[in-house]
C-alpha positions, -999 to 999 in steps of 0.1 A, spaced: -292 88 132 -257 87 148 -223 85 131 -199 55 130 -162 65 133 -150 65 99 -180 93 92 -171 112 123 -137 118 107 -147 124 77 -173 150 88 -147 171 106 -125 170 76 -150 171 44 -143 199 22 -170 195 -4 -195 168 -13 -219 148 6 -215 117 28 -236 95 5 -219 62 -4 -206 66 -41 -205 104 -39 -178 123 -47 -162 139 -18 -130 159 -9 -115 159 24 -86 179 41 -55 161 48 -37 166 83 -6 143 78 13 130 48 39 103 47 58 90 19 88 62 16 118 62 -6 103 40 -33 75 68 -41 89 98 -21 116 109 -48 88 111 -74 61 128 -50 86 154 -42 97 159 -75 59 168 -81 55 191 -51 86 209 -64 68 211 -99 38 231 -79 60 259 -70 53 265 -33 81 273 -5 69 251 21 43 219 30 7 232 43 -2 201 60 3 198 100 29 172 94 47 154 67 74 127 69 95 114 44 108 78 50 138 58 38 128 23 40 123 5 7 155 12 -14 181 3 16 202 -18 -4 234 4 -15 248 -14 -46 258 17 -65 252 55 -62 217 56 -73 199 48 -39 226 66 -20 220 98 -39 183 95 -34 188 92 3 204 124 -1 179 141 -21 149 133 2 170 146 32 181 177 16 145 182 0 127 176 34 151 201 52 142 227 24 104 221 24 96 216 61 92 179 64 103 154 90 129 128 75 133 94 87 169 79 85 175 48 65 173 19 89 151 40 114 122 18 104 91 10 81 74 41 74 41 26 88 55 10 119 76 42 128 45 64 119 21 43 142 49 46 171 57 84 168 31 102 150 -1 85 147 -27 105 163 -67 95 166 -92 116 146 -64 126 120 -63 122 86 -32 108 70 -24 101 33 4 82 26 21 71 -9 21 37 1 -9 11 -1 -7 3 34 -9 35 48 -44 21 66 -19 9 94 -26 38 111 -61 32 112 -52 9 141 -48 41 160 -80 54 152 -67 75 122 -83 76 88 -53 64 69 -54 63 32 -29 50 5 -28 69 -25 -6 78 -55 27 101 -50 11 130 -70 -20 130 -49 4 130 -15 22 163 -31 -11 177 -39 -21 171 -1 12 187 10 2 218 -13 -27 219 8 -49 205 -18 -77 182 -7 -77 146 -13 -107 140 -35 -124 102 -35 -155 86 -36 -174 82 -4 -167 46 5 -195 25 22 -186 17 56 -187 -20 67 -189 -29 101 -171 -59 114 -184 -68 149 -160 -86 169 -170 -108 200 -147 -134 217 -110 -133 224 -80 -149 203 -73 -181 217 -33 -192 224 -13 -192 193 -39 -173 174 -33 -138 164 -47 -106 147 -28 -120 113 -51 -149 115 -81 -126 118 -74 -106 85 -63 -138 67 -97 -150 79 -117 -122 64 -94 -127 30 -108 -162 31 -146 -149 31 -141 -115 9 -114 -121 -13 -90 -92 -28 -119 -76 -43 -143 -76 -11 -134 -43 3 -133 -21 -32 -152 10 -23 -155 3 13 -138 10 44 -138 -18 70 -144 -4 106 -141 -28 135 -164 -27 167 -179 -48 193 -167 -62 228 -138 -82 211 -118 -52 208 -110 -54 247 -83 -76 237 -68 -64 209 -38 -40 213 -30 -11 188 -1 -33 173 -28 -62 169 -52 -36 156 -25 -21 130 -18 -55 116 -55 -61 109 -60 -24 94 -24 -28 74 -36 -59 55 -73 -43 48 -52 -29 18 -50 -67 2 -90 -67 8 -89 -35 -19 -106 -15 11 -102 24 8 -90 20 45 -97 2 77 -104 20 112 -105 8 147 -119 32 173 -98 50 199 -104 32 234 -84 28 265 -64 2 247 -53 32 221 -46 57 251 -20 29 269 -4 25 235 4 64 230 11 66 267 40 39 264 54 61 233 53 91 256 24 108 234 -7 103 255 -13 142 250 -26 134 213 -51 106 225 -87 115 219 -115 91 226 -135 82 196 -161 59 190 -194 50 168 -228 60 183 -252 36 199 -273 41 169 -246 45 142 -255 23 113 -233 2 87 -239 -8 49 -231 -44 63 -222 -59 93 -198 -89 95 -197 -109 123 -166 -123 136 -158 -144 168 -123 -140 177 -129 -173 199 -134 -191 169 -103 -180 147 -76 -207 140 -40 -203 125 -44 -195 90 -23 -196 61 -24 -179 25 -10 -202 0 7 -190 -32 1 -167 -50 -26 -143 -34 -33 -131 -4 -69 -145 -4 -60 -181 -11 -65 -189 27 -66 -223 42 -64 -233 78 -26 -241 87 -35 -277 94 -47 -283 60 -11 -278 44 9 -291 75 39 -309 69 52 -294 36 89 -288 37 99 -252 43 136 -238 34 131 -201 45 108 -183 73 108 -147 73 93 -123 102 88 -85 93 73 -62 68 47 -33 80 22 -59 88 40 -81 114 72 -65 123 63 -49 159 75 -57 192 47 -82 200 56 -102 167 91 -106 176 90 -111 209 65 -141 204 94 -157 180 119 -150 208 100 -165 236 96 -198 213 133 -199 204 144 -196 242 130 -232 245 136 -244 206 162 -246 180 160 -237 143 155 -269 121 185 -278 100 181 -267 63 158 -234 73 172 -199 67 154 -181 96 156 -142 93 141 -112 113 134 -77 98 123 -53 128 100 -28 120 121 0 136 149 8 157 126 13 185 117 -23 181 150 -39 180 161 -15 211 133 -27 232 138 -64 220 171 -60 231 164 -44 265 139 -73 275 164 -100 269 145 -109 238 173 -104 212 199 -127 225 175 -162 220 171 -151 186 206 -148 180 215 -178 198 190 -199 178 208 -189 144 184 -160 132 197 -137 108 190 -101 120 185 -78 93 184 -40 94 148 -22 100 134 -19 68 108 -37 41 138 -54 24 123 -90 10 86 -79 10 94 -55 -18 117 -77 -35 149 -62 -19 171 -91 -13 159 -124 7 146 -141 -23 139 -178 -15 156 -210 -34 145 -225 -67 114 -247 -59 111 -240 -22 86 -229 0 90 -196 17 69 -185 46 65 -149 54 45 -127 76 49 -102 47 17 -86 34 17 -100 -2 28 -131 -23 20 -121 -61 39 -143 -81 76 -136 -87 75 -106 -59 99 -124 -42 127 -122 -65 125 -156 -75 106 -170 -104 80 -196 -99 84 -187 -61 60 -206 -35 56 -176 -9 31 -184 19 18 -156 42 14 -165 77 13 -153 116 46 -152 135 33 -180 157 32 -200 125 63 -185 111 83 -197 142 66 -232 148 75 -238 112 112 -227 112 113 -249 147 99 -282 127 111 -276 94 77 -281 78 45 -259 78 32 -263 114 2 -254 131 17 -234 163 -6 -251 187 16 -282 182 44 -263 203 24 -267 235 25 -244 262 19 -209 251 34 -180 268 18 -148 261 34 -115 253 28 -83 271 38 -48 258 59 -27 277 40 -1 301 68 22 289 87 19 252 122 34 253 119 62 228 149 73 206 142 96 180 176 103 168 166 86 137 144 114 130 157 147 116 126 174 125 122 200 100 137 236 99 120 267 104 133 283 74 149 259 49 149 287 21 187 286 20 190 246 22 204 233 -17 187 202 -27 212 180 -38 204 155 -71 223 126 -84 227 119 -121 198 93 -119 173 117 -108 157 129 -139 127 157 -143 93 150 -147 78 142 -182 56 170 -196 25 153 -212 3 172 -239 -33 180 -234 -57 150 -245 -65 151 -282 -101 153 -292 -99 121 -314 -75 91 -309 -68 66 -333 -48 39 -310 -34 5 -311 -37 -21 -284 -5 -30 -274 -12 -57 -249 -43 -76 -236 -41 -90 -200 -64 -111 -178 -79 -107 -143 -62 -96 -110 -33 -77 -128 -14 -63 -99 11 -31 -101 39 -59 -96 28 -72 -132 26 -36 -147 57 -21 -129 79 -48 -112 99 -39 -83 134 -56 -69 167 -44 -63 173 -42 -99 145 -17 -108 136 -1 -76 167 22 -80 153 35 -111 121 52 -95 135 85 -101 145 81 -136 112 75 -157 129 66 -191 150 42 -175 123 26 -156 101 26 -185 120 -4 -201 106 -27 -176 70 -19 -180 50 -51 -184 80 -73 -187 65 -97 -158 40 -106 -184 56 -98 -222 93 -88 -222 90 -75 -256 63 -47 -244 88 -17 -239 102 -23 -277 69 -27 -291 52 3 -272 82 27 -284 82 11 -319 40 20 -323 34 50 -343 -2 52 -325 -11 60 -290 -14 29 -269 -44 6 -253 -40 -17 -226 -71 -41 -224 -76 -59 -191 -100 -80 -169 -114 -77 -135 -96 -60 -105 -70 -43 -128 -42 -25 -110 -46 -41 -76 -19 -41 -49 9 -13 -44 1 24 -48 31 29 -70 20 56 -94 51 45 -117 27 17 -129 7 44 -145 36 71 -152 58 49 -171 31 35 -194 19 70 -200 56 80 -209 54 50 -233 24 64 -251 -3 47 -233 -34 68 -234 -63 42 -227 -70 15 -206 -101 -6 -210 -108 -31 -187 -138 -50 -169 -130 -31 -135 -102 -12 -116 -88 -13 -84 -94 21 -67 -55 36 -62 -45 24 -98 -76 42 -115 -67 73 -96 -33 74 -107 -41 67 -140 -63 99 -142 -34 118 -125 -12 111 -154 -36 114 -184 -44 77 -188 -86 75 -196 -95 45 -178 -126 27 -194 -146 -2 -185 -164 -23 -209 -204 -19 -209 -204 -55 -217 -179 -77 -203 -182 -103 -232 -169 -75 -254 -136 -83 -235 -130 -117 -255 -134 -98 -292 -108 -77 -287 -72 -89 -297 -37 -73 -293 -28 -51 -322 -64 -41 -328 -64 -5 -341 -91 12 -328 -108 48 -333 -124 72 -306 -141 102 -321 -150 130 -299 -129 117 -267 -123 151 -252 -155 163 -259 -173 135 -245 -152 136 -212 -161 174 -208 -196 171 -218 -200 144 -187 -209 115 -211 -210 80 -192 -203 62 -221 -187 64 -258 -182 41 -288 -152 26 -298 -147 14 -333 -121 -13 -347 -107 -1 -380 -103 -37 -395 -140 -44 -394 -159 -17 -383 -172 -33 -350 -185 -14 -322 -176 -16 -286 -192 6 -258 -172 15 -230 -183 35 -198 -167 62 -182 -170 62 -146 -154 96 -137 -161 126 -118 -161 162 -131 -130 167 -116 -114 137 -133 -129 146 -165 -111 180 -164 -78 164 -153 -80 142 -181 -84 168 -206 -56 189 -194 -32 158 -198 -28 151 -161 -30 166 -126 -1 186 -125 -13 202 -158 -48 213 -144 -35 222 -109 -9 246 -127 -35 260 -147 -56 265 -116 -31 281 -97 -23 304 -126 -58 314 -129 -59 322 -92 
């Protein structure tokens, strides 16, 4: 039986395990990327391992999240990242050079290679035929140290593409349609692999939009083959030498095949406040809009901004609409300018911002109270924009610019004649914003500001635990709920004591104080899809700092569960989901023989409520390695012990 693209890449990189869906495997990682919101902690973790240089083929440190320098903290972090990159053999992408996923796609993506990134939207490079996976910063630090990445072999879902997108429809509408069908849980434990004759009309930036937002499906990653379209993109970037053809064998098998006719795709939009709350644009057309943003790692490419420029060459922005552009990279901005597409944007009144994540991560661009904001961003979780009770819709650049013209949510087909956008045969390439690594960085001094604090040290797991339920949450809790982002909190990413003051404050403002006042280890109780969204490991690390040692939920999102293990928080699921209703905040629970149960390979254990003696059964769905890591108190403790033994 032949192999699909996912299996071919894994087969070339597998270190241990078998390619059977659900089996524990480990794969070698060729490349890593970090961004500044996760990178400071990832490099502190890499330092703690004690190596003199990264062991990957290529590692890149990007600064794209914390660009607002309202005080010394972000600037200090940028300096820290620049000097640590020089010391350890890492490329450094300067502030303003662009969003990590857009720049990596342009300058470093390579078909057939593996990429691990400390950002959940790392699968963007799957649009160029890579196996690109988002993970917590500690997992990325381990990959930089030459350690394999451990995961469960995902089931590979084939998405069979036929037809061709119609005028005013784009790749964003494709992934929104899949989110409508599958929901934010539909990709959990899966890789989405695209194939079929419909590929021929999708450029690499189109494909990257689809793989980027595959993260919102909960997918491990998403992958396109490497074909003639891939070769042309790499040639336009001056990197044709890295191209290799890569496609599924004729007799390749998929766990499931989803049929998707591109010719039938209509303009789609995700309504507040979830990426899967998707309807056709026509169903919500006419609602007044006050803000429209084109940007984010999903839709900030040359093509995305060019379509807006072509529309605004013939139309004006409606009064009362703030229309804003966040270019994905300096390359995008420079090429837009060179092709005469910047002036129509400026002339129409668009606000042009620097290349970066900006409002997508809550770093500015918050909308007005009780107003609708249309964004080509990746997520619209409640309050993520920076405005409480926000009304954020997610849409394509076509829908965004049409709505900016008319001042209400508008199906872009109402604009009339469509002018297609063609990518340049050759992009203007300027790598002045990327500092290559030194051949020998041993003499470089790593510069640390006062906000960069040492990593907390955690003790090994106790044999028995008596603990208290500190918080009970519902379904679809995101990492934004657990560890909020935004301009107030993001600068604290390298200071765990300071950032821990904001854990769960989006749900319960009293949580940090209650956790610190508790004389017992903490338990968090949750519902389905707990921890969806960002890869931010702070959503595990900061609660662990506050004494949380158990999370007992109906179901976990992949990256968050891995981060919990990495920092010594035991992830458990209810054997009987109805038990969720019986547990209350404040309950004191006893777990006897926890450490022994983990190391003995137990798949379940009993939790006793002290007030009435009721027993709850919890499942332990963990690999042998994860059990050892938890017993050691976290991944850093475990790896240090392994290195000492060697």
